[in-house]
Every structure is written in structure tokens, then in C-alpha cells.
C-alpha positions in Angstrom: 1.4 32.2 -15.2 1.8 35.8 -13.9 3.5 36.4 -10.5 3.3 39.9 -8.9 6.2 41.4 -7.2 5.4 42.9 -3.7 6.0 46.6 -3.5 8.4 46.2 -0.6 10.7 44.3 -2.9 10.9 46.8 -5.7 13.5 48.9 -4.0 15.6 45.7 -3.4 15.8 45.1 -7.1 17.9 48.2 -8.0 21.2 46.4 -7.5 23.8 47.0 -10.2 24.3 43.6 -11.9 28.1 44.4 -12.4 28.9 44.8 -8.7 26.1 43.3 -6.6 25.4 44.2 -3.0 27.9 45.5 -0.5 28.5 43.6 2.8 26.6 46.3 4.8 23.6 46.1 2.4 23.6 42.3 2.9 23.5 42.6 6.7 20.8 45.2 6.5 18.6 43.1 4.2 19.1 39.9 6.2 17.9 41.8 9.3 14.8 42.9 7.3 13.9 39.8 5.3 15.6 37.0 7.3 17.6 34.0 6.0 16.8 32.1 2.8 15.5 29.1 4.7 12.3 27.5 3.4 10.9 26.8 6.9 12.3 27.4 10.3 11.0 25.4 13.3 12.5 25.1 16.8 14.1 21.7 17.3 11.8 19.2 19.0 13.4 18.3 22.4 13.0 14.8 23.9 11.1 16.5 26.8 8.5 17.7 24.3 8.2 14.3 22.7 7.8 12.6 26.1 5.1 15.2 27.1 3.2 14.7 23.8 3.4 10.9 24.0 2.2 10.9 27.6 -1.0 12.6 26.4 -2.0 9.4 24.6 -4.7 7.7 26.8 -3.8 4.3 25.2 -0.3 4.4 26.7 -1.7 5.1 30.2 -4.4 2.5 29.8 -1.9 -0.3 29.1 0.4 0.9 32.0 -2.5 0.9 34.4 -3.8 -2.4 33.2 -0.4 -4.0 33.6 -0.3 -2.6 37.1 -3.6 -4.3 38.0 -2.2 -7.6 36.7 0.9 -7.1 38.9 -1.2 -6.4 41.9 -3.0 -9.7 41.6 0.2 -11.5 40.9 -0.2 -12.2 37.1 3.4 -11.3 36.3 3.3 -12.8 32.8 0.3 -10.7 31.7 1.9 -7.6 33.3 5.1 -8.1 31.3 3.2 -8.7 28.0 1.2 -5.5 28.5 4.3 -3.5 29.4 6.0 -4.8 26.3 3.0 -3.8 24.2 3.6 -0.2 25.3 6.9 -0.1 23.4 5.5 -0.1 19.8 2.8 2.4 20.7 5.4 4.8 22.2 7.6 4.2 19.2 4.8 5.1 16.8 4.0 8.3 18.8 7.7 9.3 18.6 7.8 8.6 14.9 4.7 10.6 14.2 6.0 13.6 16.1 9.2 13.4 14.2 7.6 13.2 10.8 7.3 17.0 10.4 11.0 17.5 10.9 11.8 14.6 8.5 9.4 15.9 5.9 11.0 19.3 6.2 14.4 17.8 5.6 13.1 16.0 2.6 11.6 19.2 1.1 14.6 21.3 1.6 16.9 18.5 0.4 16.1 19.3 -3.3 17.1 22.9 -3.0 20.5 24.3 -3.8 23.0 24.1 -0.9 25.3 26.8 -2.3 25.0 29.8 -4.6 27.3 31.9 -6.7 26.7 35.6 -6.2 28.2 39.0 -7.1 29.1 41.0 -4.0 31.4 44.1 -3.9 32.2 43.5 -7.6 33.5 39.9 -7.1 32.0 36.5 -7.5 31.6 34.5 -4.3 30.3 31.0 -3.5 28.2 31.2 -0.4 25.6 29.1 1.4 22.2 29.5 -0.4 20.7 30.2 3.0 22.7 33.5 3.1 21.1 35.0 0.0 19.0 38.1 0.5 16.7 40.1 -1.8 18.7 42.2 -4.2 21.6 39.7 -4.5 22.8 39.1 -8.1 23.0 35.3 -8.3 24.7 33.4 -11.2 23.2 30.1 -12.2 25.0 27.9 -14.7 23.7 25.2 -17.0 22.5 22.3 -14.8 22.4 24.2 -11.6 19.4 24.9 -9.3 17.9 28.3 -8.8 18.6 29.1 -5.1 15.6 31.5 -4.6 12.9 33.3 -6.6 14.2 36.1 -8.7 14.0 38.0 -12.0 16.3 37.1 -14.8 18.6 40.0 -15.6 20.8 38.5 -18.3 21.2 35.3 -20.3 20.4 33.9 -23.7 18.9 30.6 -24.9 17.7 29.9 -21.4 15.5 26.9 -20.6 14.5 25.6 -17.2 13.0 22.4 -15.9 10.1 23.3 -13.5 8.3 19.9 -13.0 8.9 20.1 -9.3 6.6 23.1 -9.1 4.3 22.7 -12.1 4.3 19.0 -12.9 5.1 19.9 -16.5 7.8 17.6 -17.8 8.9 19.8 -20.7 11.6 22.5 -20.6 10.3 26.1 -20.1 11.9 28.9 -22.0 13.3 31.8 -19.9 14.4 35.3 -21.0 15.8 38.3 -19.3 13.6 41.2 -18.3 14.3 44.4 -20.3 15.5 47.5 -18.4 12.5 49.5 -19.6 10.0 46.9 -18.5 7.7 47.9 -15.6 7.9 45.9 -12.4 4.8 47.5 -10.9 2.3 44.7 -11.7 2.2 41.0 -12.5 5.3 39.7 -14.3 5.2 36.7 -16.7 6.8 33.5 -15.4 9.2 33.5 -18.4 11.1 36.2 -16.6 11.3 34.4 -13.2 13.7 31.8 -11.9 12.1 29.8 -9.2 13.7 28.1 -6.2 13.9 24.3 -6.6 13.9 24.4 -10.4 16.9 23.7 -12.6 18.4 25.7 -15.4 18.9 23.3 -18.4 20.5 25.6 -21.0 22.5 28.8 -20.9 23.9 30.9 -18.0 21.6 33.2 -16.2 22.1 36.3 -14.0 19.1 36.9 -11.9 18.1 39.4 -9.1 17.0 37.6 -6.0 13.5 38.9 -5.2 11.9 36.4 -2.8 13.7 34.2 -0.3 12.8 31.5 2.2 9.1 31.1 3.0 8.2 33.8 0.5 9.2 31.8 -2.5 6.7 29.6 -4.4 8.6 26.6 -3.1 8.4 28.0 0.4 4.6 28.4 0.2 4.3 24.7 -0.8 6.5 23.6 2.1 4.5 25.8 4.5 1.2 24.1 3.5 2.9 20.7 4.0 4.4 21.1 7.4 1.7 23.2 9.1 -1.3 21.8 10.8 -1.9 18.8 13.1 -1.6 15.3 11.8 -4.9 14.3 13.5 -6.2 10.8 14.2 -7.9 8.5 11.9 -11.5 7.6 12.6 -10.5 4.1 13.8 -7.9 5.4 16.2 -10.4 7.9 17.6 -13.1 5.2 17.9 -10.8 2.8 19.7 -9.5 5.5 22.1 -13.1 6.6 22.9 -14.1 2.9 23.4 -11.2 2.4 25.7 -11.9 5.5 27.8 -15.6 4.6 28.1 -15.0 1.0 29.1 -12.2 2.0 31.5 -14.5 4.4 33.3 -17.3 1.9 33.5 -14.9 -0.8 34.7 -13.6 1.4 37.5 -17.1 2.3 38.7 -18.3 -1.3 38.6 -15.2 -2.4 40.6 -15.8 0.2 43.3 -19.5 -0.6 43.5 -18.9 -4.4 43.6 -16.3 -4.1 46.3 -18.7 -2.1 48.4 -21.5 -4.5 47.9 -19.4 -7.5 48.8 -18.3 -5.8 52.0 -21.9 -5.0 52.9 -22.8 -8.6 52.2 -20.3 -9.7 54.9 -17.8 -11.5 52.6 -14.8 -9.7 54.1 -12.1 -7.4 52.8 -10.2 -10.0 50.9 -13.3 -11.2 49.0 -14.2 -7.6 48.2 -10.7 -6.9 46.8 -10.6 -10.2 44.9 -14.0 -9.7 43.3 -13.2 -6.1 42.3 -9.8 -7.0 40.9 -11.2 -10.0 38.9 -14.0 -7.8 37.5 -11.4 -5.2 36.5 -9.2 -7.7 34.7 -12.3 -9.1 32.9 -13.8 -5.7 32.1 -10.8 -3.6 31.0 -10.4 -4.3 27.3 -6.6 -4.4 26.9 -7.0 -6.5 23.8 -8.5 -3.6 21.7 -5.3 -1.5 21.3 -3.1 -4.6 21.0 -5.4 -6.1 18.3 -5.4 -2.8 16.5 -1.6 -2.6 16.5 -1.3 -6.2 15.4 -3.8 -5.9 12.6 -2.2 -2.7 11.3 1.2 -4.5 11.3 -0.3 -7.4 9.4 -1.8 -4.9 6.9 1.6 -3.3 6.4 3.2 -6.7 5.6 0.3 -7.7 3.2 0.5 -4.3 1.4 4.3 -4.6 1.0 3.7 -7.9 -0.8 1.6 -5.9 -3.2 4.4 -3.4 -3.9 2.9 -0.7 -1.6 5.3 0.4 1.2 3.3 1.7 4.2 5.2 4.4 6.2 2.4 5.0 8.7 0.5 1.9 9.8 -2.7 3.8 10.4 -2.9 4.5 6.7 -3.8 0.8 6.2 -7.2 1.6 7.7 -7.9 4.6 5.5 -6.9 3.0 2.3 -9.7 0.5 2.6 -12.3 3.3 3.0 -11.2 5.2 -0.1 -14.1 6.2 -2.3 -12.3 8.5 -4.8 -8.8 8.4 -6.3 -7.2 11.5 -7.8 -4.3 10.1 -9.8 -1.6 11.4 -12.1 -1.4 10.3 -15.7 2.3 10.1 -16.4 3.9 7.1 -14.8 0.7 5.9 -13.0 -1.9 5.5 -15.7 0.8 5.5 -18.4 4.4 4.2 -18.4 5.9 7.6 -18.0 7.9 7.6 -21.1 7.4 9.0 -24.6 7.4 6.3 -27.3 7.8 7.0 -31.0 4.7 5.3 -32.5 4.5 6.4 -36.2 6.7 8.1 -38.8 4.8 10.0 -41.6 7.4 11.2 -44.1 6.6 13.6 -46.8 6.6 12.4 -50.5 10.2 13.3 -51.2 11.6 12.0 -47.9 11.9 8.4 -46.7 11.5 7.4 -43.0 15.2 7.0 -42.3 15.9 10.5 -43.6 13.0 11.9 -41.5 14.4 10.4 -38.3 17.9 11.7 -39.2 16.5 15.2 -39.6 14.6 14.9 -36.3 17.7 13.6 -34.5 19.9 16.4 -35.9 17.5 18.9 -34.4 17.7 17.2 -31.0 20.2 17.3 -28.1 21.5 14.6 -25.8 21.8 17.1 -22.8 18.4 18.8 -23.1 16.6 16.8 -20.5 13.6 16.8 -22.8 11.9 13.3 -23.0 11.0 14.1 -26.6 14.7 14.4 -27.5 15.4 11.2 -25.7 12.7 9.3 -27.6 13.9 10.6 -30.9 17.6 9.8 -30.3 16.7 6.3 -29.3 15.5 5.6 -32.8 17.5 8.0 -35.0 21.0 9.4 -35.4 22.1 12.9 -36.3 24.2 13.8 -39.4 27.7 12.5 -39.3 30.6 11.9 -41.7 31.9 15.4 -42.1 28.8 17.3 -40.8 29.2 19.5 -37.7 26.6 21.4 -35.8 27.6 25.0 -35.8 24.6 26.8 -34.4 21.6 25.9 -32.2 18.4 27.8 -31.6 16.7 26.0 -28.7 13.0 25.5 -28.3 11.0 28.3 -26.7 7.3 28.7 -26.0 7.2 31.8 -28.1 8.8 30.2 -31.2 7.6 26.6 -30.5 10.4 25.1 -32.5 14.1 24.1 -32.2 16.5 24.7 -35.1 20.0 23.5 -35.7 22.5 24.6 -38.3 24.9 21.9 -39.6 27.8 22.5 -41.9 29.9 20.2 -44.1 33.5 20.6 -45.1 32.6 21.3 -48.8 30.7 24.5 -47.8 27.2 23.0 -47.8 24.9 23.8 -45.0 21.7 22.3 -43.7 19.2 23.9 -41.4 16.9 21.4 -39.7 13.9 22.2 -37.5 11.5 20.3 -35.3 8.7 21.6 -33.2 4.9 22.1 -33.0 3.5 20.6 -36.2 1.5 23.7 -37.1 4.6 25.9 -36.6 6.8 23.8 -38.8 4.1 23.7 -41.5 4.0 27.4 -41.5 7.7 27.6 -42.2 7.5 25.1 -45.1 6.7 25.6 -48.7 3.7 23.5 -49.5 0.8 23.7 -51.9 -2.5 24.6 -50.2 -4.2 21.3 -50.7 -1.2 19.4 -49.4 -1.0 21.7 -46.4 -4.7 21.0 -45.6 -4.1 17.3 -45.8 -1.2 17.5 -43.3 -3.3 19.7 -40.9 -6.1 17.2 -41.0 -3.6 14.5 -40.2 -2.3 16.5 -37.2 -5.9 17.0 -35.9 -6.7 13.3 -36.0 -3.4 12.3 -34.3 -3.9 14.9 -31.5 -7.5 13.7 -30.9 -6.1 10.2 -30.5 -3.9 11.3 -27.6 -0.7 11.5 -29.5 2.0 14.2 -29.3 2.7 15.3 -32.8 5.8 17.2 -34.0 6.7 18.4 -37.5 10.2 18.3 -39.1 11.7 20.2 -42.0 15.0 20.8 -43.6 16.7 23.5 -45.7 19.9 23.0 -47.8 21.9 26.1 -48.7 25.5 27.2 -49.2 27.3 28.1 -46.1 27.1 31.9 -45.4 27.8 34.5 -42.7 24.1 34.4 -41.9 24.6 31.1 -40.1 24.0 32.9 -36.8 20.5 34.0 -37.8 17.7 31.4 -37.5 16.0 30.8 -40.9 12.4 31.8 -40.9 11.0 30.6 -44.2 11.7 28.4 -47.2 12.0 25.0 -45.5 11.2 21.7 -47.2 8.6 19.9 -45.1 10.0 16.4 -44.1 7.0 14.9 -42.3 5.4 14.2 -38.9 6.4 12.1 -35.9 3.7 10.8 -33.6 4.5 10.0 -30.0 2.6 8.5 -27.1 3.0 7.6 -23.5 1.8 3.9 -23.5 -0.9 2.8 -21.1 0.4 0.6 -18.3 -0.4 -3.0 -18.5 -3.5 -3.9 -16.4 -4.5 -0.4 -15.8 -7.8 -0.6 -17.8 -8.8 -3.7 -15.8 -7.9 -2.1 -12.5 -9.9 1.0 -13.4 -12.9 -1.2 -14.3 -12.5 -3.0 -11.0 -12.4 0.2 -9.0 -15.4 1.7 -10.8 -17.3 -1.5 -10.3 -16.6 -1.3 -6.6 -18.0 2.2 -6.4 -14.7 4.1 -6.4 -14.4 7.3 -8.4 -11.2 7.6 -10.5 -10.3 11.2 -11.5 -7.2 11.7 -13.6 -5.4 15.0 -12.8 -2.7 16.0 -15.2 -0.8 19.0 -16.6 -1.3 17.7 -20.2 -3.4 19.2 -23.0 -7.2 18.4 -22.6 -7.3 16.5 -25.8 -4.4 14.2 -24.8 -5.7 13.8 -21.3 -9.2 12.8 -22.6 -7.8 10.3 -25.1 -5.7 8.6 -22.4 -8.6 8.6 -20.0 -10.9 7.0 -22.5 -8.3 4.3 -23.3 -7.9 3.6 -19.6 -11.7 3.5 -19.1 -11.7 6.5 -16.8 -13.9 8.6 -19.0 -16.2 8.4 -22.0 -17.8 11.2 -24.0 -17.0 14.8 -23.8 -13.8 16.8 -23.2 -11.9 17.1 -19.9 -12.2 20.1 -17.7 -9.1 22.3 -17.2 -7.8 23.2 -13.8 -8.8 26.8 -14.4 -12.4 25.7 -15.1 -12.5 23.6 -11.9 -11.1 26.5 -9.9 -13.7 28.9 -11.3 -16.5 26.4 -10.6 -15.4 25.9 -7.0 -15.0 29.7 -6.6 -18.6 30.1 -7.5 -19.6 27.5 -4.9 -20.7 25.0 -7.6 -19.1 21.9 -6.1 -22.0 19.9 -7.4 -20.4 20.1 -10.8 -17.7 17.7 -9.6 -20.1 14.8 -9.7 -19.6 14.4 -13.4 -15.9 15.0 -13.4 -13.3 12.3 -14.3 -10.5 14.2 -16.1 -8.8 17.5 -15.1 -6.2 18.8 -17.5 -3.7 21.6 -17.2 -4.0 21.4 -13.5 -1.8 23.5 -11.2 -0.8 22.4 -7.7 -3.3 24.7 -5.9 -6.1 23.5 -8.2 -5.3 19.9 -7.4 -5.5 20.7 -3.7 -8.8 22.6 -4.1 -10.2 19.6 -5.9 -9.2 17.2 -3.1 -10.8 19.4 -0.4 -14.0 19.8 -2.5 -14.3 16.1 -2.8 -13.8 15.6 0.9 -16.5 18.2 1.5 -18.8 16.0 -0.4 -18.1 13.1 2.0 -15.5 11.3 -0.2 -12.5 9.5 1.3 -9.9 10.7 -1.1 -6.6 9.0 -2.1 -4.1 11.2 -4.1 -1.1 10.1 -6.0 1.9 12.3 -6.6 5.6 12.4 -7.4 6.8 16.0 -7.1 7.1 18.9 -4.7 4.1 20.4 -6.5 2.0 17.4 -5.3 2.9 17.8 -1.6 -0.1 20.0 -0.6 -2.6 17.6 -2.1 -0.8 14.6 -0.7 -0.8 16.2 2.7 -4.5 17.1 2.5 -5.7 13.7 1.2 -7.1 11.0 3.5 -4.4 8.8 1.9 -1.4 10.3 0.2 0.3 7.8 -2.2 3.8 8.8 -3.5 5.6 7.3 -6.4 8.6 5.3 -5.2 10.4 4.9 -8.6 10.2 8.5 -9.8 8.9 10.4 -6.8 10.8 13.1 -5.0 11.9 12.6 -1.5 9.5 15.4 -0.3 6.5 13.6 -1.9 7.5 10.3 -0.2 8.1 11.9 3.2 4.6 13.4 3.5 2.9 10.3 2.1 1.9 7.5 4.3 2.0 5.0 1.4 4.7 4.8 -1.3 4.2 2.7 -4.4 7.3 0.7 -5.2 6.2 0.1 -8.9 4.3 3.5 -9.5 1.4 1.5 -10.9 -2.3 2.3 -10.6 -3.1 -1.4 -10.4 -1.1 -1.5 -7.2 -3.4 1.3 -5.7 -6.5 -0.8 -6.4 -4.7 -3.9 -4.9 -3.9 -1.8 -1.8 -7.5 -0.7 -1.5 -8.6 -4.3 -1.6 -6.1 -5.2 1.2 -7.3 -2.2 3.2 -10.9 -3.2 2.8 -10.2 -6.8 3.9 -8.2 -5.5 6.8 -11.1 -3.4 7.9 -13.5 -6.3 7.5 -11.1 -8.6 9.5 -10.7 -6.0 12.2 -14.4 -5.4 12.4 -15.0 -9.1 13.0 -12.2 -9.3 15.6 -13.6 -6.3 17.5 -17.1 -7.7 17.3 -15.8 -11.0 18.8 -14.1 -9.1 21.6 -17.2 -7.2 22.4 -19.5 -10.3 22.3 -17.0 -12.0 24.7 -16.6 -9.2 27.1 -20.3 -8.5 27.5 -21.2 -11.9 29.1 -17.8 -12.0 30.8 -18.3 -8.6 32.6 -22.0 -9.2 33.1 -21.5 -12.5 34.8 -18.5 -11.4 36.8 -20.5 -8.5 38.2 -24.1 -9.7 38.5 -23.4 -13.1 40.2 -21.5 -11.5 43.2 -24.0 -8.6 43.3 -26.9 -11.0 44.0 -24.9 -12.7 46.8 -23.6 -15.8 45.1 -20.0 -17.0 45.3 -17.6 -15.6 42.8 -17.9 -17.1 39.3 -14.4 -16.3 38.2 -11.1 -16.4 40.0 -8.1 -14.7 38.5 -6.8 -18.0 37.2 -10.0 -18.5 35.2 -9.5 -15.1 33.6 -6.1 -16.3 32.4 -7.7 -19.5 31.0 -10.3 -17.4 29.1 -7.6 -15.0 27.8 -5.7 -18.0 26.4 -8.7 -18.5 24.1 -9.6 -14.8 23.6 -6.2 -13.5 22.6 -5.2 -16.0 19.9 -8.7 -15.8 18.5 -8.8 -12.0 18.3 -5.3 -11.8 16.8 -5.1 -14.7 14.5 -8.4 -16.3 13.7 -9.8 -13.3 11.8 -6.8 -12.8 9.4 -8.9 -13.8 6.4 -7.3 -13.6 2.9 -8.1 -10.9 0.4 -10.3 -11.7 -2.6 -8.9 -11.3 -6.0 -11.3 -8.5 -7.0 -12.7 -5.5 -5.2 -16.3 -6.0 -4.1 -18.9 -3.4 -3.2 -18.2 -1.5 0.0 -20.5 0.0 2.6 -19.8 3.8 2.5 -21.1 4.2 6.1 -18.1 5.7 8.0 -19.2 4.1 11.3 -17.3 1.0 12.5 -20.5 -0.8 13.3 -24.0 0.2 12.1 -27.2 -0.2 14.1 -27.9 -3.7 12.9 -24.4 -4.9 13.8 -24.6 -3.3 17.2 -27.9 -5.1 17.8 -26.3 -8.4 16.8 -23.3 -7.8 19.1 -25.4 -6.8 22.0 -28.0 -9.5 21.5 -25.4 -12.3 21.3 -23.5 -11.0 24.3 -26.6 -10.6 26.4 -27.9 -14.1 25.4 -24.6 -15.6 26.4 -24.5 -13.8 29.7 -28.0 -14.8 30.5 -27.2 -18.5 29.8 -24.1 -18.3 32.1 -26.2 -16.7 34.9 -28.9 -19.3 34.6 -26.5 -22.3 34.5 -24.5 -21.0 37.5 -27.5 -20.2 39.7 -29.3 -23.4 38.8 -26.2 -25.5 39.8 -25.7 -23.6 43.1 -29.3 -23.7 44.1 -29.4 -27.4 43.1 -26.8 -28.1 45.8 -24.0 -29.0 43.4 -21.6 -26.5 45.0 -19.7 -23.5 43.7 -16.9 -25.4 42.0 -19.4 -27.5 40.0 -21.5 -24.5 39.0 -18.3 -22.6 38.1 -17.1 -25.4 35.8 -20.5 -25.7 34.0 -20.5 -21.9 33.4 -16.9 -21.8 32.2 -17.4 -24.7 29.8 -20.4 -22.9 28.3 -18.5 -19.6 28.0 -15.5 -21.3 26.4 -17.7 -23.1 23.9 -19.6 -19.8 23.2 -16.2 -18.2 22.3 -15.4 -21.2 20.1 -18.8 -20.8 18.5 -18.3 -17.1 17.9 -15.0 -17.8 16.1 -16.6 -20.5 14.0 -19.7 -18.5 13.1 -17.8 -15.4 12.2 -15.0 -17.0 10.2 -16.9 -20.0 8.7 -13.8 -21.9 9.9 -11.9 -20.5 6.9 -8.2 -20.6 7.6 -6.0 -22.8 9.7 -5.7 -20.3 12.5 -9.5 -20.2 13.0 -9.7 -24.0 13.0 -6.8 -24.3 15.4 -8.3 -21.8 17.8 -11.6 -23.6 17.8 -10.1 -27.0 18.3 -7.8 -25.8 21.1 -10.7 -24.0 22.9 -13.0 -27.0 22.7 -10.2 -29.3 23.9 -9.5 -27.2 26.9 -13.1 -27.1 27.9 -13.2 -30.9 27.7 -9.9 -31.7 29.3 -9.3 -29.1 32.0 -12.2 -30.3 34.2 -11.2 -33.9 33.8 -7.4 -33.8 34.7 -7.1 -34.0 38.5 -4.2 -31.6 39.1 -5.8 -29.0 36.8 -9.2 -29.2 38.4 -7.5 -28.6 41.8 -5.3 -25.7 40.5 -8.3 -24.1 38.6 -10.8 -24.8 41.4 -13.0 -26.8 39.0 -15.1 -30.0 39.3 -15.2 -32.9 36.9 -18.3 -33.1 34.7 -20.1 -36.1 33.3 -20.4 -36.4 29.5 -24.0 -35.3 29.6 -23.2 -32.3 31.7 -20.3 -31.2 29.4 -22.4 -31.8 26.3 -25.3 -29.7 27.7 -23.1 -26.8 28.7 -21.2 -27.0 25.3 -24.4 -27.1 23.3 -25.8 -24.1 25.2 -22.6 -22.1 24.5 -22.7 -22.9 20.8 -26.4 -22.1 20.5 -26.4 -18.7 22.3 -23.3 -17.7 20.2 -25.0 -18.6 16.9 -26.5 -15.1 16.5 -23.0 -13.9 15.7 -23.4 -15.4 12.2 -25.6 -12.5 11.3 -22.5 -10.3 11.3 -21.2 -12.1 8.3 -24.4 -11.2 6.3 -23.8 -8.0 4.4 -26.2 -5.2 5.2 -27.5 -3.2 2.2 -24.8 -0.9 1.1 -25.4 2.8 0.4 -25.3 3.4 -3.3 -22.5 5.6 -4.5 -23.5 9.1 -5.6 -24.7 9.1 -9.2 -22.2 10.5 -11.7 -22.8 11.5 -15.2 -20.4 10.2 -17.8 -18.2 13.1 -18.8 
């Protein structure tokens, strides 16, 4: 990677590395460039949080609705609604605070202090006080506090996975005095903020600070921009606003009509208030909050921790998953699979040679895997010299010396490099090269080992270049996680695209993807190829894509946005700071809980506790079931409210006595609320099924079923009430018949929609039917509820009508034809 140096920083990089900046120069440059802070935002005051929260219409809706209940004396309902405001306000406060928390998490992995040369002396200062031109000193194991050019240091290696995703050490070297800085500079000369120096001691000139660092650019992309609402939140808010406006208008009109009909002021107020309570759908936001909470609990049982409850909605709508390889598809560790010793070497000696060329403190997972199975030379042998791995040399060499004057040089590294250093006949060399090719094509990481024995000499400080005896090959792999192949097959069968995005070599990535069932056929595309394709506007080429190798953070982000542009709902997995932009841009960001950085977890609404791809598929299944359950609950509420509002408005409009008194609304709500909250909590199937890709909450067919069932129920109530009143049976008798029919219609809707699966649905239906049977027959209840006892025949007739008119709701359980997923060629 080449990184250019802005012209305004060239002058800042002329500082003498022996003395550093003077205090006056520091003050001048801080005034010019600012502090070395990744992102500066004004603190959010409580007044700002209150103002932003007050803009949420759902909060005001619940407050106003509770006020209406209070006006008509329903204190219990008023208190319940006021209590329901608390979790919504808490969620708004939480969402507004997320940006600050995310920023704290992002800056938490940076160095807090730095050692710098100023006025010729070393000083330990706050890293935030560094300025361009400072000469900073970074020791082994310390973090680079800013972006800068390495001025001095030998055998330098850095761990840059937080920026690049690459797990292996990256060699660094000082820039030479005669090297031009006017143009792109190779990354091997740069030290980057947020990365760690693994070996050596580096002096580097600070060039970029704060938001101008690569790390700062990532943070900026993560914390800027609005959070936005999910589709479901927007739909519910719009529905609430619409019904609230309609309810207010109906109430005003009805009050005026009742006054004009001569019923008096009290009747007008009572009819309007009752209609308002019946019409205002306070259940919708409460049900949404409850279902999201239930989804959080169910996902937690599947090892997926939900940090934002609204993400439970989006996870069920996911149509594409961009996932990491290491630790998600694979176990995230290198495992030594096979040992291939040369003819004159046995396996134990090969492992000893490899271990002797490895280090416990390198941070390299390759060294860790080797040292778990082999031990270095001992019994009189001492390592006297080490030449660490660099990208240029692609090998690591260690010199060991015994007390008797014998010396061994051992080397391990890229298999082709080690072969080139070894003395082998041409045919034997060809055989080993073919072995290397076959192992690499199988997704294995292959290293070669060699040894040289020689008398100890003064040349021990010079790395041997030729004359090694080839010792053999070691083959490593990152094992596939258990159950991943089955989970990938399940996801693919359910129409979900799985795209593996990794920093690995294309051959290795392709082999792992084939083993997991993600890809078959040809080679993976590289991140550069994807970027070039998107730059040309050829997003259609993504349709055949399932593996992206050598992917940089910006390329992963571009891929996510391109998929979203094609209508996909994208989930992204990530564990490092480099993944933050893609996690932020995704419809569902999923961070790794076991190995993920705090910054990745803070910007992700979902955190996997076991880092397993199988858990992602399980979370999608839970999300889909939640969406299905919520759809049925909302359909039930709509089908109940249509006849409730229609009958509460039309019967007084045409001059008849009120059908509902406030106490009847309470009775109805005793059935509606438990049904909406509990009866539709259906269990999740063991496997993902096909999923309708239509983003709408209800399609046209479903809206027709809802409207048709609601209108049929309302018409039945109107006919039953009018027939009873005109038949001379009185208002209380007519009211009782209509209420029994409505209660049984609600019972029927629950039964038809759930198939009576689950104890909650059964309990709701039994309780509703029992109340419709008993309330009109118990004397003190009939008096309190203004009801009239019914004969067995009258009750059976009303109950049967309610069950029949609600039977149309069963059509909502029938699956409409799903849209086929876009065709994808096998890569």
C-alpha cells in the first residue's frame, strides 16, 4: 500500500532526530494542526437529549393517550401507558448516547501516552499532545501514537490487524535520508496510529495526527451520519400518526353529530371519548417494544447479544451475509496438519528446526502453532543471532551456537524462498515445488525449513544466504468450524447469499469457501478487482460473487453499499477497527464477542458470544420468526380495531344509543392486550425456510384479508345491534349481543391465526370465550357492565356469528408466493 504525504506536512518533517522540536515549535504547530485527538465532538447535554427525545411522536402519542384515559377516569390504563413511556424514553436516550460510547471505544485502543524528543531530551507526554514533526520513540510492544515515517530502527515488525485485518507481522524499515518524500511512500516506512510494534525500537517523525490519520478516517466514517430508523419503526410511527389524526377527526365529528341529534353535552363527550379510546391504537408501540424485547431474550439464548433491540427486526430480513473467514467460518487458529521431512531428516528433527527458528514473543500465530508441537535446541545450545521475518526476505533465520564451537543456522519461511536457499538436485526440487502447489491449492499455509551446520565464526552476525540443507515442509490450516457447512447450506437454501470477505490469499480463501459450501468452481475475486469493477459501474458483476480475497477495509465497505444498492438487506461480521465502516454501513452489523475489538462491538447492534457463523444463521431464523409473529399480532390488532372503531362511530352516527361504554372498552382490552402480546409468540423452527423478499410489512393480498375480515366483523356487529334495538329488546340487550359477537370474533381471530399452537394462545381463547359466556349471566357484573342476560340460543348465535366472520383471518397464515432470489452464477 502506498500512502502519499500531503505537501503541507513536508516542512514539518525536517526536525532533527537528535533534538526534536522546541516548545515554541510545538505551540505553533498545535495552533496549526490541532490536537492528536481522533474525533472531537461537543458533549451532549441533557437538554439536547430531552429535546431530541421529545421529537419522537410515539412518546407524545402515549402521553396524550394516557391523558385521555385519565379524563374518563380509567386510572389503571393511564398508569400503564405512562409506565410504557419509560422504556421508549430510555431507548431514545441510549441511541443518542451511542455515538459518544462508540467514540470512547474507538479511541480506547489508542496509545494514551507517548515518548518524544523535545529540546534534546526524552519526555513522556499525553499522546493527544503530539504534533506533526515530533520525534516519537516507540519500544517493543508499544502502540504507535500517530501516523509517521520511521526515521531509525532495525529488525522492526508491526502488528496491523486493527487496520488491515491481516493477522501476520508486517516488516518495517527506516526511510533513507536521500529518499524523496514528494510522492506516495510505501507502507513499510510508515507507523500507523492504533498499530503495535512487535520487534525492535523505532524512532519516527509524526506526520499525521488526529482525524488525519488512517485510524482517524475510519473513526470519522463510523461516528458521522444519522442512525436512522428501521423500516418497521418508520411504518409503526406512520401508522400511529395516521390513526391518531383519523381518531381525532372522528371524535370531533361524532361529538358534533350527537349534539345536533339532541343527546346533550354529556352524551356527546362520552361518545367522543369512547370512540377515542377505541380508535387510538396504543397497543402498536407497546406490542412492538414487547416483541423486540422477547426477540432480544430469544437471540441471547442462541449466543447472540443484541445491543439495539430494533436490530432484531432487521436480522430477520437479511438477504446477504458478508462474513469474515478467520474465527467465523474457521476456528481462528493455525493448526499444524502435516509434516513432510526431507529424506535425511525425521519428523522430530524437522519440528525442532522449525521451533528453533521461531519466537515465543513474536505474536505470530505461525510461531505459536509450531511451538505447541516442537521444542527448540537445548542442552548447551544458545541462540546468538536472529534475523526476523520481513516481506522482502520472506524468511526468518536464527543462529544457534554450542559450547564446543559448533554453530547451526536454521531458517523457516515461504517454501519457495527456503527451497531457493537449499542445495537440491533439479528433479528433487521440482518434486517439492509440485508438493507446495498442491498443498496451497488445498487451502493450506505451507512453510519450508532448512538447516546449516558450520564452525562458529565471526561471520555469525551475517545472515547466511546459500548452502542450506533442505529439511522439509510444514502444512498448516485454520480448521473449519463445526456445523458451518450445514449452516451455509441452510442459509443458501433459504435464499440468503453468503459472501466470504477475507485478507487471505485467493487460493486459500477459495479452498476454505469450497469446504464450507460457500463457493464452487473458479477462483475468488480480490478486493482490488471488486473495487475496479465497481468503479466502472459494473455492479451487476457482484451477482456471481461469493469470495473476496485480499480485501481492504474500504473495499469491504464499497461491497456492502453496492449490495444494498441492488436491494439486498446486508449483514456484516467483523472484529477489528478496520471493520468498523462496513459494520456501521450494514443493515445489521455483527461483531465478534470473543476476539472482537471494543470499537467493533460498540458500533454493532448484535455481538456474537461464540463468534460462530452458525449462530448468525440461528439469529436470522429467530429474526424471521419474530417478524412473522409481529406481523400476525399487528394483523390481529388491525382486524380488531376496524370493527371496534366502525361500530363505535357508525351506530351513534345513525342515531342509535351508544354501543360501547368506557367499561366495555376495558373488557375488550382485557382480551386484546394479552392476545396481541402473548398469543403470537410462536416458536422458531429448527431450520430456515424460504422468506418473502418483499420489504413491505403487509402485501396487497394481506391488506385485503385484514380489511375484509374487519369489515365483515363490523357489519355483523352493526346488524346484530340494530336488529335487537328495532326488535324492541332494548339497548342493553342489543349491546350484550354485539359484545359477545365481538369477543368471540377476537377469540376466533387468535385461533385462526395461531392454529391454537402454544399455551398462551389457548389460554387467551379460553379466557375470552369464558368472559363472553359468564359476564352477561352474573347479576352484579351485568349491572356494572350495563349488560343483559342472554339465553343459550342467543349466546350461541352471537358466538357463532363472531367465529364465522373472523374465519377469513386464516388466509393470513397461507404463504403468498415468494419472490425468487436473484439468480447467481456459481463462481
